[in-house]
PDB file with SEQRES, HELIX, SHEET and CRYST1 records, atoms N, CA, C and O in Angstrom:
SEQRES   1 A   78  MET THR LEU PRO GLN ASN VAL GLU SER LYS PHE ARG PHE          
SEQRES   2 A   78  ILE LEU VAL ALA ALA LYS ARG ALA ARG GLN LEU GLN ALA          
SEQRES   3 A   78  GLY ALA ARG SER MET VAL GLN SER GLN SER LYS LYS PRO          
SEQRES   4 A   78  THR ARG VAL ALA GLN GLN GLU VAL GLU ALA GLY LEU VAL          
SEQRES   5 A   78  PRO ILE GLU LEU MET GLU PRO VAL THR SER GLY ASP SER          
SEQRES   6 A   78  ASN SER ASN GLY LYS GLY SER LYS ALA ARG ALA ALA LYS          
HELIX    1 AA1 LYS A   10  GLN A   25  1                                  16    
HELIX    2 AA2 PRO A   39  GLU A   48  1                                  10    
HELIX    3 AA3 SER A   72  ALA A   77  1                                   6    
CRYST1    1.000    1.000    1.000  90.00  90.00  90.00 P 1           1          
ATOM      1  N   MET A   1     -14.131  35.930 -17.426  1.00  0.00           N  
ATOM      2  CA  MET A   1     -13.807  36.683 -16.234  1.00  0.00           C  
ATOM      3  C   MET A   1     -14.543  38.012 -16.288  1.00  0.00           C  
ATOM      4  O   MET A   1     -14.479  38.732 -17.285  1.00  0.00           O  
ATOM      5  N   THR A   2     -15.231  38.322 -15.221  1.00  0.00           N  
ATOM      6  CA  THR A   2     -15.896  39.615 -15.120  1.00  0.00           C  
ATOM      7  C   THR A   2     -15.060  40.526 -14.234  1.00  0.00           C  
ATOM      8  O   THR A   2     -14.551  40.112 -13.192  1.00  0.00           O  
ATOM      9  N   LEU A   3     -14.932  41.752 -14.661  1.00  0.00           N  
ATOM     10  CA  LEU A   3     -14.118  42.720 -13.926  1.00  0.00           C  
ATOM     11  C   LEU A   3     -14.919  43.358 -12.794  1.00  0.00           C  
ATOM     12  O   LEU A   3     -16.115  43.603 -12.946  1.00  0.00           O  
ATOM     13  N   PRO A   4     -14.281  43.625 -11.676  1.00  0.00           N  
ATOM     14  CA  PRO A   4     -14.943  44.365 -10.592  1.00  0.00           C  
ATOM     15  C   PRO A   4     -15.295  45.781 -11.045  1.00  0.00           C  
ATOM     16  O   PRO A   4     -14.743  46.279 -12.027  1.00  0.00           O  
ATOM     17  N   GLN A   5     -16.199  46.415 -10.339  1.00  0.00           N  
ATOM     18  CA  GLN A   5     -16.654  47.760 -10.697  1.00  0.00           C  
ATOM     19  C   GLN A   5     -15.522  48.788 -10.689  1.00  0.00           C  
ATOM     20  O   GLN A   5     -15.508  49.697 -11.519  1.00  0.00           O  
ATOM     21  N   ASN A   6     -14.579  48.653  -9.765  1.00  0.00           N  
ATOM     22  CA  ASN A   6     -13.549  49.681  -9.624  1.00  0.00           C  
ATOM     23  C   ASN A   6     -12.340  49.468 -10.533  1.00  0.00           C  
ATOM     24  O   ASN A   6     -11.379  50.233 -10.446  1.00  0.00           O  
ATOM     25  N   VAL A   7     -12.356  48.454 -11.403  1.00  0.00           N  
ATOM     26  CA  VAL A   7     -11.239  48.171 -12.302  1.00  0.00           C  
ATOM     27  C   VAL A   7     -11.733  48.357 -13.733  1.00  0.00           C  
ATOM     28  O   VAL A   7     -12.713  47.742 -14.154  1.00  0.00           O  
ATOM     29  N   GLU A   8     -11.028  49.224 -14.477  1.00  0.00           N  
ATOM     30  CA  GLU A   8     -11.520  49.566 -15.821  1.00  0.00           C  
ATOM     31  C   GLU A   8     -10.993  48.663 -16.940  1.00  0.00           C  
ATOM     32  O   GLU A   8     -11.525  48.694 -18.049  1.00  0.00           O  
ATOM     33  N   SER A   9      -9.950  47.854 -16.668  1.00  0.00           N  
ATOM     34  CA  SER A   9      -9.422  46.994 -17.729  1.00  0.00           C  
ATOM     35  C   SER A   9      -8.820  45.721 -17.144  1.00  0.00           C  
ATOM     36  O   SER A   9      -8.437  45.680 -15.975  1.00  0.00           O  
ATOM     37  N   LYS A  10      -8.743  44.698 -17.962  1.00  0.00           N  
ATOM     38  CA  LYS A  10      -8.129  43.439 -17.539  1.00  0.00           C  
ATOM     39  C   LYS A  10      -6.654  43.650 -17.214  1.00  0.00           C  
ATOM     40  O   LYS A  10      -6.120  43.032 -16.294  1.00  0.00           O  
ATOM     41  N   PHE A  11      -6.008  44.516 -17.964  1.00  0.00           N  
ATOM     42  CA  PHE A  11      -4.593  44.801 -17.749  1.00  0.00           C  
ATOM     43  C   PHE A  11      -4.365  45.357 -16.343  1.00  0.00           C  
ATOM     44  O   PHE A  11      -3.468  44.899 -15.634  1.00  0.00           O  
ATOM     45  N   ARG A  12      -5.165  46.332 -15.938  1.00  0.00           N  
ATOM     46  CA  ARG A  12      -5.024  46.920 -14.609  1.00  0.00           C  
ATOM     47  C   ARG A  12      -5.345  45.881 -13.536  1.00  0.00           C  
ATOM     48  O   ARG A  12      -4.679  45.838 -12.501  1.00  0.00           O  
ATOM     49  N   PHE A  13      -6.355  45.045 -13.770  1.00  0.00           N  
ATOM     50  CA  PHE A  13      -6.707  43.983 -12.824  1.00  0.00           C  
ATOM     51  C   PHE A  13      -5.519  43.064 -12.584  1.00  0.00           C  
ATOM     52  O   PHE A  13      -5.214  42.727 -11.440  1.00  0.00           O  
ATOM     53  N   ILE A  14      -4.847  42.657 -13.659  1.00  0.00           N  
ATOM     54  CA  ILE A  14      -3.694  41.762 -13.545  1.00  0.00           C  
ATOM     55  C   ILE A  14      -2.539  42.456 -12.829  1.00  0.00           C  
ATOM     56  O   ILE A  14      -1.871  41.839 -11.999  1.00  0.00           O  
ATOM     57  N   LEU A  15      -2.295  43.722 -13.136  1.00  0.00           N  
ATOM     58  CA  LEU A  15      -1.216  44.457 -12.467  1.00  0.00           C  
ATOM     59  C   LEU A  15      -1.454  44.564 -10.964  1.00  0.00           C  
ATOM     60  O   LEU A  15      -0.542  44.340 -10.169  1.00  0.00           O  
ATOM     61  N   VAL A  16      -2.672  44.903 -10.581  1.00  0.00           N  
ATOM     62  CA  VAL A  16      -2.997  45.065  -9.165  1.00  0.00           C  
ATOM     63  C   VAL A  16      -2.921  43.714  -8.453  1.00  0.00           C  
ATOM     64  O   VAL A  16      -2.364  43.618  -7.360  1.00  0.00           O  
ATOM     65  N   ALA A  17      -3.480  42.671  -9.074  1.00  0.00           N  
ATOM     66  CA  ALA A  17      -3.454  41.343  -8.459  1.00  0.00           C  
ATOM     67  C   ALA A  17      -2.024  40.820  -8.347  1.00  0.00           C  
ATOM     68  O   ALA A  17      -1.683  40.174  -7.356  1.00  0.00           O  
ATOM     69  N   ALA A  18      -1.184  41.086  -9.344  1.00  0.00           N  
ATOM     70  CA  ALA A  18       0.204  40.627  -9.296  1.00  0.00           C  
ATOM     71  C   ALA A  18       0.970  41.313  -8.171  1.00  0.00           C  
ATOM     72  O   ALA A  18       1.754  40.674  -7.470  1.00  0.00           O  
ATOM     73  N   LYS A  19       0.745  42.605  -8.000  1.00  0.00           N  
ATOM     74  CA  LYS A  19       1.417  43.325  -6.920  1.00  0.00           C  
ATOM     75  C   LYS A  19       0.963  42.789  -5.563  1.00  0.00           C  
ATOM     76  O   LYS A  19       1.776  42.618  -4.655  1.00  0.00           O  
ATOM     77  N   ARG A  20      -0.331  42.526  -5.431  1.00  0.00           N  
ATOM     78  CA  ARG A  20      -0.850  41.984  -4.176  1.00  0.00           C  
ATOM     79  C   ARG A  20      -0.331  40.561  -3.937  1.00  0.00           C  
ATOM     80  O   ARG A  20      -0.053  40.197  -2.794  1.00  0.00           O  
ATOM     81  N   ALA A  21      -0.199  39.760  -4.987  1.00  0.00           N  
ATOM     82  CA  ALA A  21       0.321  38.397  -4.852  1.00  0.00           C  
ATOM     83  C   ALA A  21       1.762  38.427  -4.349  1.00  0.00           C  
ATOM     84  O   ALA A  21       2.148  37.581  -3.542  1.00  0.00           O  
ATOM     85  N   ARG A  22       2.561  39.386  -4.812  1.00  0.00           N  
ATOM     86  CA  ARG A  22       3.928  39.519  -4.324  1.00  0.00           C  
ATOM     87  C   ARG A  22       3.942  39.861  -2.834  1.00  0.00           C  
ATOM     88  O   ARG A  22       4.789  39.375  -2.085  1.00  0.00           O  
ATOM     89  N   GLN A  23       2.992  40.704  -2.412  1.00  0.00           N  
ATOM     90  CA  GLN A  23       2.891  41.036  -0.993  1.00  0.00           C  
ATOM     91  C   GLN A  23       2.529  39.793  -0.178  1.00  0.00           C  
ATOM     92  O   GLN A  23       3.077  39.573   0.902  1.00  0.00           O  
ATOM     93  N   LEU A  24       1.609  38.988  -0.699  1.00  0.00           N  
ATOM     94  CA  LEU A  24       1.218  37.761  -0.001  1.00  0.00           C  
ATOM     95  C   LEU A  24       2.389  36.785   0.091  1.00  0.00           C  
ATOM     96  O   LEU A  24       2.585  36.144   1.123  1.00  0.00           O  
ATOM     97  N   GLN A  25       3.155  36.672  -0.969  1.00  0.00           N  
ATOM     98  CA  GLN A  25       4.312  35.788  -0.957  1.00  0.00           C  
ATOM     99  C   GLN A  25       5.369  36.256   0.036  1.00  0.00           C  
ATOM    100  O   GLN A  25       6.119  35.445   0.580  1.00  0.00           O  
ATOM    101  N   ALA A  26       5.427  37.564   0.270  1.00  0.00           N  
ATOM    102  CA  ALA A  26       6.407  38.127   1.197  1.00  0.00           C  
ATOM    103  C   ALA A  26       5.945  38.021   2.651  1.00  0.00           C  
ATOM    104  O   ALA A  26       6.676  38.402   3.565  1.00  0.00           O  
ATOM    105  N   GLY A  27       4.728  37.503   2.865  1.00  0.00           N  
ATOM    106  CA  GLY A  27       4.271  37.281   4.233  1.00  0.00           C  
ATOM    107  C   GLY A  27       3.067  38.078   4.669  1.00  0.00           C  
ATOM    108  O   GLY A  27       2.666  37.969   5.827  1.00  0.00           O  
ATOM    109  N   ALA A  28       2.468  38.876   3.802  1.00  0.00           N  
ATOM    110  CA  ALA A  28       1.277  39.636   4.172  1.00  0.00           C  
ATOM    111  C   ALA A  28       0.119  38.678   4.441  1.00  0.00           C  
ATOM    112  O   ALA A  28       0.035  37.601   3.851  1.00  0.00           O  
ATOM    113  N   ARG A  29      -0.756  39.085   5.330  1.00  0.00           N  
ATOM    114  CA  ARG A  29      -1.920  38.258   5.655  1.00  0.00           C  
ATOM    115  C   ARG A  29      -3.021  38.452   4.619  1.00  0.00           C  
ATOM    116  O   ARG A  29      -3.226  39.549   4.100  1.00  0.00           O  
ATOM    117  N   SER A  30      -3.716  37.367   4.334  1.00  0.00           N  
ATOM    118  CA  SER A  30      -4.820  37.407   3.388  1.00  0.00           C  
ATOM    119  C   SER A  30      -6.013  38.145   3.997  1.00  0.00           C  
ATOM    120  O   SER A  30      -6.264  38.046   5.198  1.00  0.00           O  
ATOM    121  N   MET A  31      -6.742  38.882   3.163  1.00  0.00           N  
ATOM    122  CA  MET A  31      -7.918  39.615   3.625  1.00  0.00           C  
ATOM    123  C   MET A  31      -9.213  38.872   3.342  1.00  0.00           C  
ATOM    124  O   MET A  31     -10.288  39.358   3.692  1.00  0.00           O  
ATOM    125  N   VAL A  32      -9.132  37.689   2.708  1.00  0.00           N  
ATOM    126  CA  VAL A  32     -10.309  36.872   2.412  1.00  0.00           C  
ATOM    127  C   VAL A  32     -10.049  35.431   2.836  1.00  0.00           C  
ATOM    128  O   VAL A  32      -8.905  34.984   2.915  1.00  0.00           O  
ATOM    129  N   GLN A  33     -11.125  34.727   3.104  1.00  0.00           N  
ATOM    130  CA  GLN A  33     -11.033  33.291   3.323  1.00  0.00           C  
ATOM    131  C   GLN A  33     -11.099  32.636   1.952  1.00  0.00           C  
ATOM    132  O   GLN A  33     -12.029  32.888   1.186  1.00  0.00           O  
ATOM    133  N   SER A  34     -10.130  31.808   1.645  1.00  0.00           N  
ATOM    134  CA  SER A  34     -10.065  31.219   0.313  1.00  0.00           C  
ATOM    135  C   SER A  34      -9.809  29.724   0.401  1.00  0.00           C  
ATOM    136  O   SER A  34      -9.128  29.248   1.309  1.00  0.00           O  
ATOM    137  N   GLN A  35     -10.358  28.998  -0.546  1.00  0.00           N  
ATOM    138  CA  GLN A  35     -10.092  27.568  -0.671  1.00  0.00           C  
ATOM    139  C   GLN A  35      -8.686  27.345  -1.212  1.00  0.00           C  
ATOM    140  O   GLN A  35      -8.056  26.324  -0.936  1.00  0.00           O  
ATOM    141  N   SER A  36      -8.204  28.311  -1.985  1.00  0.00           N  
ATOM    142  CA  SER A  36      -6.910  28.186  -2.645  1.00  0.00           C  
ATOM    143  C   SER A  36      -5.777  28.630  -1.729  1.00  0.00           C  
ATOM    144  O   SER A  36      -5.938  29.541  -0.917  1.00  0.00           O  
ATOM    145  N   LYS A  37      -4.650  27.984  -1.870  1.00  0.00           N  
ATOM    146  CA  LYS A  37      -3.437  28.370  -1.146  1.00  0.00           C  
ATOM    147  C   LYS A  37      -2.481  29.169  -2.030  1.00  0.00           C  
ATOM    148  O   LYS A  37      -1.462  29.675  -1.559  1.00  0.00           O  
ATOM    149  N   LYS A  38      -2.818  29.277  -3.312  1.00  0.00           N  
ATOM    150  CA  LYS A  38      -1.952  29.984  -4.257  1.00  0.00           C  
ATOM    151  C   LYS A  38      -2.107  31.502  -4.086  1.00  0.00           C  
ATOM    152  O   LYS A  38      -3.225  32.017  -4.112  1.00  0.00           O  
ATOM    153  N   PRO A  39      -1.006  32.206  -3.913  1.00  0.00           N  
ATOM    154  CA  PRO A  39      -1.078  33.662  -3.705  1.00  0.00           C  
ATOM    155  C   PRO A  39      -1.724  34.408  -4.879  1.00  0.00           C  
ATOM    156  O   PRO A  39      -2.402  35.414  -4.673  1.00  0.00           O  
ATOM    157  N   THR A  40      -1.519  33.923  -6.095  1.00  0.00           N  
ATOM    158  CA  THR A  40      -2.098  34.621  -7.244  1.00  0.00           C  
ATOM    159  C   THR A  40      -3.619  34.559  -7.219  1.00  0.00           C  
ATOM    160  O   THR A  40      -4.287  35.553  -7.507  1.00  0.00           O  
ATOM    161  N   ARG A  41      -4.165  33.409  -6.881  1.00  0.00           N  
ATOM    162  CA  ARG A  41      -5.622  33.258  -6.843  1.00  0.00           C  
ATOM    163  C   ARG A  41      -6.218  34.027  -5.666  1.00  0.00           C  
ATOM    164  O   ARG A  41      -7.272  34.649  -5.800  1.00  0.00           O  
ATOM    165  N   VAL A  42      -5.552  33.988  -4.520  1.00  0.00           N  
ATOM    166  CA  VAL A  42      -6.021  34.731  -3.354  1.00  0.00           C  
ATOM    167  C   VAL A  42      -6.024  36.226  -3.664  1.00  0.00           C  
ATOM    168  O   VAL A  42      -6.966  36.933  -3.307  1.00  0.00           O  
ATOM    169  N   ALA A  43      -4.981  36.703  -4.322  1.00  0.00           N  
ATOM    170  CA  ALA A  43      -4.894  38.119  -4.696  1.00  0.00           C  
ATOM    171  C   ALA A  43      -6.025  38.501  -5.648  1.00  0.00           C  
ATOM    172  O   ALA A  43      -6.613  39.573  -5.508  1.00  0.00           O  
ATOM    173  N   GLN A  44      -6.332  37.645  -6.603  1.00  0.00           N  
ATOM    174  CA  GLN A  44      -7.438  37.915  -7.524  1.00  0.00           C  
ATOM    175  C   GLN A  44      -8.753  38.023  -6.764  1.00  0.00           C  
ATOM    176  O   GLN A  44      -9.563  38.905  -7.047  1.00  0.00           O  
ATOM    177  N   GLN A  45      -8.967  37.137  -5.810  1.00  0.00           N  
ATOM    178  CA  GLN A  45     -10.201  37.176  -5.025  1.00  0.00           C  
ATOM    179  C   GLN A  45     -10.280  38.451  -4.189  1.00  0.00           C  
ATOM    180  O   GLN A  45     -11.359  39.023  -4.029  1.00  0.00           O  
ATOM    181  N   GLU A  46      -9.153  38.893  -3.659  1.00  0.00           N  
ATOM    182  CA  GLU A  46      -9.138  40.136  -2.887  1.00  0.00           C  
ATOM    183  C   GLU A  46      -9.469  41.336  -3.762  1.00  0.00           C  
ATOM    184  O   GLU A  46     -10.218  42.217  -3.340  1.00  0.00           O  
ATOM    185  N   VAL A  47      -8.925  41.386  -4.970  1.00  0.00           N  
ATOM    186  CA  VAL A  47      -9.216  42.493  -5.886  1.00  0.00           C  
ATOM    187  C   VAL A  47     -10.685  42.448  -6.292  1.00  0.00           C  
ATOM    188  O   VAL A  47     -11.351  43.483  -6.330  1.00  0.00           O  
ATOM    189  N   GLU A  48     -11.191  41.259  -6.593  1.00  0.00           N  
ATOM    190  CA  GLU A  48     -12.599  41.114  -6.970  1.00  0.00           C  
ATOM    191  C   GLU A  48     -13.531  41.563  -5.848  1.00  0.00           C  
ATOM    192  O   GLU A  48     -14.610  42.096  -6.108  1.00  0.00           O  
ATOM    193  N   ALA A  49     -13.114  41.345  -4.594  1.00  0.00           N  
ATOM    194  CA  ALA A  49     -13.926  41.739  -3.442  1.00  0.00           C  
ATOM    195  C   ALA A  49     -13.809  43.235  -3.139  1.00  0.00           C  
ATOM    196  O   ALA A  49     -14.534  43.750  -2.288  1.00  0.00           O  
ATOM    197  N   GLY A  50     -12.916  43.926  -3.816  1.00  0.00           N  
ATOM    198  CA  GLY A  50     -12.742  45.360  -3.597  1.00  0.00           C  
ATOM    199  C   GLY A  50     -11.937  45.693  -2.356  1.00  0.00           C  
ATOM    200  O   GLY A  50     -12.031  46.805  -1.838  1.00  0.00           O  
ATOM    201  N   LEU A  51     -11.147  44.747  -1.871  1.00  0.00           N  
ATOM    202  CA  LEU A  51     -10.372  44.948  -0.652  1.00  0.00           C  
ATOM    203  C   LEU A  51      -8.991  45.534  -0.906  1.00  0.00           C  
ATOM    204  O   LEU A  51      -8.335  45.995   0.028  1.00  0.00           O  
ATOM    205  N   VAL A  52      -8.544  45.524  -2.150  1.00  0.00           N  
ATOM    206  CA  VAL A  52      -7.214  46.040  -2.496  1.00  0.00           C  
ATOM    207  C   VAL A  52      -7.391  47.421  -3.116  1.00  0.00           C  
ATOM    208  O   VAL A  52      -8.065  47.550  -4.138  1.00  0.00           O  
ATOM    209  N   PRO A  53      -6.800  48.458  -2.519  1.00  0.00           N  
ATOM    210  CA  PRO A  53      -6.937  49.802  -3.084  1.00  0.00           C  
ATOM    211  C   PRO A  53      -6.168  49.924  -4.397  1.00  0.00           C  
ATOM    212  O   PRO A  53      -5.060  49.408  -4.539  1.00  0.00           O  
ATOM    213  N   ILE A  54      -6.773  50.610  -5.337  1.00  0.00           N  
ATOM    214  CA  ILE A  54      -6.145  50.832  -6.643  1.00  0.00           C  
ATOM    215  C   ILE A  54      -5.789  52.306  -6.733  1.00  0.00           C  
ATOM    216  O   ILE A  54      -6.664  53.171  -6.705  1.00  0.00           O  
ATOM    217  N   GLU A  55      -4.490  52.584  -6.842  1.00  0.00           N  
ATOM    218  CA  GLU A  55      -4.013  53.960  -6.913  1.00  0.00           C  
ATOM    219  C   GLU A  55      -3.621  54.282  -8.346  1.00  0.00           C  
ATOM    220  O   GLU A  55      -2.791  53.592  -8.939  1.00  0.00           O  
ATOM    221  N   LEU A  56      -4.214  55.320  -8.897  1.00  0.00           N  
ATOM    222  CA  LEU A  56      -3.875  55.764 -10.237  1.00  0.00           C  
ATOM    223  C   LEU A  56      -2.876  56.902 -10.128  1.00  0.00           C  
ATOM    224  O   LEU A  56      -3.070  57.840  -9.354  1.00  0.00           O  
ATOM    225  N   MET A  57      -1.812  56.812 -10.905  1.00  0.00           N  
ATOM    226  CA  MET A  57      -0.792  57.858 -10.884  1.00  0.00           C  
ATOM    227  C   MET A  57      -1.137  58.919 -11.911  1.00  0.00           C  
ATOM    228  O   MET A  57      -1.731  58.628 -12.950  1.00  0.00           O  
ATOM    229  N   GLU A  58      -0.762  60.144 -11.612  1.00  0.00           N  
ATOM    230  CA  GLU A  58      -0.989  61.253 -12.531  1.00  0.00           C  
ATOM    231  C   GLU A  58      -0.029  61.139 -13.710  1.00  0.00           C  
ATOM    232  O   GLU A  58       1.132  60.775 -13.521  1.00  0.00           O  
ATOM    233  N   PRO A  59      -0.493  61.444 -14.931  1.00  0.00           N  
ATOM    234  CA  PRO A  59       0.403  61.399 -16.088  1.00  0.00           C  
ATOM    235  C   PRO A  59       1.454  62.494 -16.007  1.00  0.00           C  
ATOM    236  O   PRO A  59       1.221  63.544 -15.408  1.00  0.00           O  
ATOM    237  N   VAL A  60       2.595  62.252 -16.603  1.00  0.00           N  
ATOM    238  CA  VAL A  60       3.680  63.227 -16.626  1.00  0.00           C  
ATOM    239  C   VAL A  60       3.301  64.324 -17.613  1.00  0.00           C  
ATOM    240  O   VAL A  60       2.900  64.044 -18.743  1.00  0.00           O  
ATOM    241  N   THR A  61       3.431  65.565 -17.179  1.00  0.00           N  
ATOM    242  CA  THR A  61       3.076  66.691 -18.039  1.00  0.00           C  
ATOM    243  C   THR A  61       4.315  67.241 -18.737  1.00  0.00           C  
ATOM    244  O   THR A  61       5.438  66.871 -18.396  1.00  0.00           O  
ATOM    245  N   SER A  62       4.117  68.109 -19.697  1.00  0.00           N  
ATOM    246  CA  SER A  62       5.224  68.662 -20.469  1.00  0.00           C  
ATOM    247  C   SER A  62       5.983  69.735 -19.696  1.00  0.00           C  
ATOM    248  O   SER A  62       6.989  70.231 -20.203  1.00  0.00           O  
ATOM    249  N   GLY A  63       5.562  70.110 -18.521  1.00  0.00           N  
ATOM    250  CA  GLY A  63       6.232  71.124 -17.723  1.00  0.00           C  
ATOM    251  C   GLY A  63       7.370  70.580 -16.883  1.00  0.00           C  
ATOM    252  O   GLY A  63       7.902  71.299 -16.038  1.00  0.00           O  
ATOM    253  N   ASP A  64       7.758  69.327 -17.091  1.00  0.00           N  
ATOM    254  CA  ASP A  64       8.832  68.728 -16.313  1.00  0.00           C  
ATOM    255  C   ASP A  64      10.191  69.251 -16.753  1.00  0.00           C  
ATOM    256  O   ASP A  64      10.290  69.927 -17.777  1.00  0.00           O  
ATOM    257  N   SER A  65      11.222  68.953 -16.005  1.00  0.00           N  
ATOM    258  CA  SER A  65      12.553  69.495 -16.240  1.00  0.00           C  
ATOM    259  C   SER A  65      13.188  68.999 -17.538  1.00  0.00           C  
ATOM    260  O   SER A  65      14.043  69.691 -18.089  1.00  0.00           O  
ATOM    261  N   ASN A  66      12.807  67.839 -18.042  1.00  0.00           N  
ATOM    262  CA  ASN A  66      13.399  67.323 -19.273  1.00  0.00           C  
ATOM    263  C   ASN A  66      12.574  67.648 -20.508  1.00  0.00           C  
ATOM    264  O   ASN A  66      12.764  67.018 -21.548  1.00  0.00           O  
ATOM    265  N   SER A  67      11.670  68.604 -20.427  1.00  0.00           N  
ATOM    266  CA  SER A  67      10.810  68.905 -21.560  1.00  0.00           C  
ATOM    267  C   SER A  67      11.405  69.965 -22.496  1.00  0.00           C  
ATOM    268  O   SER A  67      10.713  70.422 -23.404  1.00  0.00           O  
ATOM    269  N   ASN A  68      12.655  70.363 -22.303  1.00  0.00           N  
ATOM    270  CA  ASN A  68      13.240  71.409 -23.118  1.00  0.00           C  
ATOM    271  C   ASN A  68      13.782  70.879 -24.453  1.00  0.00           C  
ATOM    272  O   ASN A  68      14.377  71.630 -25.226  1.00  0.00           O  
ATOM    273  N   GLY A  69      13.577  69.606 -24.715  1.00  0.00           N  
ATOM    274  CA  GLY A  69      14.025  69.047 -25.995  1.00  0.00           C  
ATOM    275  C   GLY A  69      15.449  68.556 -25.964  1.00  0.00           C  
ATOM    276  O   GLY A  69      15.906  67.972 -26.947  1.00  0.00           O  
ATOM    277  N   LYS A  70      16.170  68.762 -24.888  1.00  0.00           N  
ATOM    278  CA  LYS A  70      17.555  68.333 -24.784  1.00  0.00           C  
ATOM    279  C   LYS A  70      17.642  67.159 -23.814  1.00  0.00           C  
ATOM    280  O   LYS A  70      18.140  67.298 -22.697  1.00  0.00           O  
ATOM    281  N   GLY A  71      17.162  66.025 -24.245  1.00  0.00           N  
ATOM    282  CA  GLY A  71      17.180  64.837 -23.416  1.00  0.00           C  
ATOM    283  C   GLY A  71      18.550  64.179 -23.436  1.00  0.00           C  
ATOM    284  O   GLY A  71      19.508  64.762 -23.944  1.00  0.00           O  
ATOM    285  N   SER A  72      18.654  62.999 -22.902  1.00  0.00           N  
ATOM    286  CA  SER A  72      19.926  62.301 -22.811  1.00  0.00           C  
ATOM    287  C   SER A  72      20.472  61.928 -24.210  1.00  0.00           C  
ATOM    288  O   SER A  72      21.685  61.813 -24.388  1.00  0.00           O  
ATOM    289  N   LYS A  73      19.587  61.744 -25.186  1.00  0.00           N  
ATOM    290  CA  LYS A  73      20.041  61.420 -26.535  1.00  0.00           C  
ATOM    291  C   LYS A  73      20.784  62.608 -27.149  1.00  0.00           C  
ATOM    292  O   LYS A  73      21.780  62.430 -27.851  1.00  0.00           O  
ATOM    293  N   ALA A  74      20.288  63.827 -26.877  1.00  0.00           N  
ATOM    294  CA  ALA A  74      20.938  65.009 -27.433  1.00  0.00           C  
ATOM    295  C   ALA A  74      22.320  65.204 -26.816  1.00  0.00           C  
ATOM    296  O   ALA A  74      23.249  65.628 -27.504  1.00  0.00           O  
ATOM    297  N   ARG A  75      22.464  64.900 -25.535  1.00  0.00           N  
ATOM    298  CA  ARG A  75      23.746  65.039 -24.873  1.00  0.00           C  
ATOM    299  C   ARG A  75      24.731  63.969 -25.375  1.00  0.00           C  
ATOM    300  O   ARG A  75      25.926  64.238 -25.501  1.00  0.00           O  
ATOM    301  N   ALA A  76      24.247  62.798 -25.651  1.00  0.00           N  
ATOM    302  CA  ALA A  76      25.110  61.711 -26.087  1.00  0.00           C  
ATOM    303  C   ALA A  76      25.636  61.968 -27.510  1.00  0.00           C  
ATOM    304  O   ALA A  76      26.707  61.481 -27.872  1.00  0.00           O  
ATOM    305  N   ALA A  77      24.891  62.722 -28.303  1.00  0.00           N  
ATOM    306  CA  ALA A  77      25.276  62.970 -29.687  1.00  0.00           C  
ATOM    307  C   ALA A  77      26.375  64.014 -29.793  1.00  0.00           C  
ATOM    308  O   ALA A  77      27.020  64.094 -30.838  1.00  0.00           O  
ATOM    309  N   LYS A  78      26.616  64.804 -28.783  1.00  0.00           N  
ATOM    310  CA  LYS A  78      27.629  65.875 -28.842  1.00  0.00           C  
ATOM    311  C   LYS A  78      29.016  65.343 -28.907  1.00  0.00           C  
ATOM    312  O   LYS A  78      29.972  66.117 -28.961  1.00  0.00           O  
TER     313      LYS A  78                                                      
END                                                                             
């Protein structure tokens, strides 16, 4: 399997295709003409064609509200 240009790993490819396959199963229209009727294969073809947008989320930084070292484990130990 060769990865599309916009996908950096097989793991991300599978995640994106799986999410798109769930959308197809829920009734979304296909964006490609495919010989296959299986949503997983159609989703893979859509990702390979670059038709499915890939959104990268920003990593959580240490400036969040739970970064003070007193997480739920510390509260449970009291």
